[in-house]
N, C-alpha and C positions, 0 to 999 in steps of 0.2 A: 602332295597335291599342289598344283600350280594353277591358280585362278586369279583373274583380275577382280579382286574384291577388297573391301576395306576390313570387314569382319564377317564371319558366317552369319551372325544374327542381324546384320543390317542389309543383307543382299537385296531383299525385296524393296525396302524403303529407298535405298540408293538407286535401284533400277527404275523405280517409279519416278524419281526425280529426273532421271535421264529421259524417260518417256515424255514427261511434261516439257522438258527443255527442247526436245527435237520435233515435237508434233503439236503445233499450235491449233490444229483441227480438233484436238482432244482436250477435255477438261479432266485433269488428274487430281483426285482428292487423295492426297497421301496420308491423311489422318484416318479416314474411313476405308481407304484402299478400294476405291471405286473409280473406274475410267468410264467417262461418258463423252458424247459428242459435245463440242464446245457450243454449238448453237442451241437455242431453246427448242424443246420438243414441239413438233407440229401438231396442232389441235386435231384430235380424233385419231391420230396414228397409233397403231398397235406397237408397243415397245418390245423389242427383242433383247433379252438379257441372258448372258451366259457367264461362266466362270469355272474356276477350278484351281488346283494347286499350280503354283508357278513352276517354271522349268520346262514348259512345253511351247515356248514362244516360237512364232508369233501368236499362237492360240493363248488367250482369247483377246487380249487387249489390242493386238495388231489387226483385228477384224472389226473394230468399232469404227463406224462411219457410214456414209450414205450407201444404202443398198445392202447393208449387213446389220451388225449389232447396234443397239442404242447404248448398251452399257456392258461392261465386263467387270467381274469381281475376282481379283487375283488373291489366292491364299498364299501362305508361305510355301516354300519349295516342296512339291509333292504332298501338300496338305490342303484339305478342303477349305475354302473360305467359310466364314461363319455366317449364320442367318442374318445378323445385323447388316452385313455388307450387302446382301441381296435385297434386304428391305430398304436400305438407303438408296440402292440403284433403282428399285421400283418407284420410290417416291420422286427421285430426281428426273425420271423419264416419263412419269405419268402425264398423259395428254388426253385422258378420257377414253382411250380405246382399249384399255386393258394391257396386260403384259403376257408374253410367252417366255417361260423359262426353258432354256435349252440346257439339258443336264446330261453329262456323260455318266454312264452307269457304274459309278463307284460308290460304295456304301456311304462314306462321309458326305459326298456331294448330294446324293439322293436325300438323305435325312435332313441336311441343313437347308436344302432348297424347299423341302416340305414345310419345315418350320417357317421359312421366309414367306411361303405362300400364305400361311395362316396370318402372319403379321401384316402382309400387304392387304389381304382381304378384310382384316379388321379396319383398315384405313379406307375401305371402299374400292380398292383396286382389284378388278377381276383378273385372275391368273389362270393360265393353262400351262401344262408342262409337256415338253417333248423329251422323252428319254432316248438317248442314243446308245445302242448296244450292237455295234456292227462287227466286232472282232470275233472271227470264227475259230480262233486258235484253241480256246478252251471255254468250257461252259461256266465254270466257277474258278475264281483265282484268289490270290492273296487279299485283294481289295474289293472283291465283288461277289454278289449273288447273281448268277446269270452271266451273260457275256459282257465284256468290257466295251466302253465307248471310246473310239479312237478317231481315225481319219474321216469317217462320215460326218463328224461334227462340223467340219468345214462345209460340206455339201449342204447340210441342213441350214446352217447359218446363212449361206449365200442365197439359196433358193427361197427359203422362208423370208429372209430379209428383203429380197427383191419384191416379194408379194406384199409385205407390209409397207414398203416404200411406195408401192402403186396404189395403196389404199384399201387392201383387202382387210376384212374384219377378223376379229379374234379367232373365231372358230375356224375360218378358212385358213388362216396362217398356221394355226396349230395342226390342223388336219394335214396340210401340205407337208409340214415338217415331219410328221409321223410317216407319211407315205415315202418321203425321201429316205428316211432311216430304214424302213422296211425293204426298200429296193437296193440297199447298199450293204456291202460286205468288205471286210479288211483283214489283212494278215501281215505280220511283221517278222523280220529276221534280224538278229543282232550279231555283230562280230566282236563287240566289246561291251562291257558294262559301263554305266554312267557313274559319275562321282558327284554326290551331293555335297554342297559346301559344309553342311553340318557334320557329315560323316568323315570327310577328308580322305576317303579311300573308295575304290570301286565297290559297287553293290554286290557283286558276285565274282567268282573266279572263272575265267574262261580261257583255256589254253589257246595258244596261237593257232593251232590247227583245228579248232572247233568253233561252232556257231550255235546260238540259241535260236531254235526254230519256233515261231509263234510267241515271241517275247511281248510283254506288255510295255506301255509307255512309261512306267515307273521302274522298269527292270524286273517285273514279275516273271517268274519262270514260264516257259512256253510249253509246247507239246513235247519237245525232246531236245536233248543235247546231241548234236551230230558233228561228224567231220565236215570241215569246210569243203564245198564243192564248187564247180564252175557256175558262173552267174546264170547260164541258161537252165541249169538243173534246179537252182534255187527258185527261179521264177516259175518253172513248171510245177514245183511242189506247192508254192503259194497259190498258183492258179487252181490246182486241183482242190485245195482246201476251200477256196472261195466259190468255185463253180459247182462243187459237190453240194455246198450248202444252199446256193441260189443258182440253179441251172439256168443258162442263158435262154431267153425267149427269142425265137427266130424273128428277125426284123426289128428287134428293139435296140436302139442305139445305146451306147454306154458313155458315161463320164468316167474318166480314169485318172487316178493320181498315183504317181510314184513319189513318195514323201521321204525325205531324209530325216533321220532321228537326231541330228545335231552334229555328228562328227564324220559324215560321209561326204567326200568331195563330189562336186556337181558332175564331173566327168563320169563317175561311177553311176550316179543316178540316171544320166542320159543313157549309159550302156544298158542299165536295167530296163529303162523304158523301151529301148530298141528291141530287147528280147521279149518284153511283155507285148508290144504291138504285134510282133511277128507271130507269137504264139496265140494271141487272141484272134488274129486273122485266120490261123489254121483251124481254130475252134468255131469259126463262123460268127464271131462277135465284132460288131462294127463300132469303132471308136469315133464318137461324135465330138467330144471335147476332152481336153487333157490338161494336166498340171504336172510339172516336175520341179521339185525344190524342197526346201525346208519349210513346212507349214505346221506340223504337229510334232514337236521334237521331244527328246528326252535328255535334256542338258547336253552332254558331250558324247552321247552314245554313238558309236559307229554302227550303222544299220539302216534299214529301209523298210517302209511299209507300203503295201499295195492296197488301194481302195477302188472298188468298181461299183458304180451306180447304174442300174438299168433304168434309164430315164425316159419318160414319155415327152411328148411335144411341149406340154406346159412347163415341165421342169427345164427343158432345154431353153425355152424362151426366157425363163426367169434367170437361168444361169448366164445368159447373154446380156441381161439387163445391166445398165451402168452400175458400177461399184467404185467407191473411192474411200479406201481405208489405208492405213500405213503398209499393210502387207499384201493386199489384193486390190488391183486397180485396173479397170478398163472401161471404155465407153463413155468417159467423162472428159 
């Protein structure tokens, strides 16, 4: 294993020190492991809080800022943060409007955010939860009961975050987040496994001429192990899985993301997007907004995920609203 680290057990601490050094717009509590906006919470604003295991950067700390999250709670690599982290985040961002916890559907995250909800409510902070479960690859996996939460997490954080920024109330922000999740589906393909600093070796063996179809963002097995195929065939297979689960509605525009899993060159992601755009057009799906790049990664995994959200006009307006975070920025 070759990685730019000091020691496997200090990766998160050292990385958070780097985040603090490079982003003055963020307040990084390296003791409690909570990232918040540097400015004080705005009175009455609903706080958006998310988190999860590290190794998926820029998710979630890279999306803390105006128009998205108020706080993020990073756990150790591929390990859920603990309830005290979420509780600390809720107290740090409490402005009287309550908090929305955005939780990817992994067992540890779900349980720990539930415990954090109880702690926050004991302090008088009203909490609602949005559970993200957009991955159509498998129904149950190594880490989950039900579908995994993946790329749609960004869509929920952006759209619900814009609504909160505009002054929407707790119920409205949470309901909107749930609608975005319900309208979104994702599917991922891996060409290599990722290597966690603690393990020091790839998480699974994948021969040079094979790919993992429907892989999870922690390297969980997908639907099948298949021979490597041309990009257009890979995209077609992913689209079949997504649109079979959520058939396109005529006239409904889509927000589309081609996301790199950490080790895929941008030239290949653009190639995949070109194939995706052409095939969506053939299927009558109108792309209204798009993203291409590394947004929800799996350390150094070579692979890509595809996320499609059937967005209504309100969602598109909020998608276009100003956002200013380390990893997503427009309109400001």
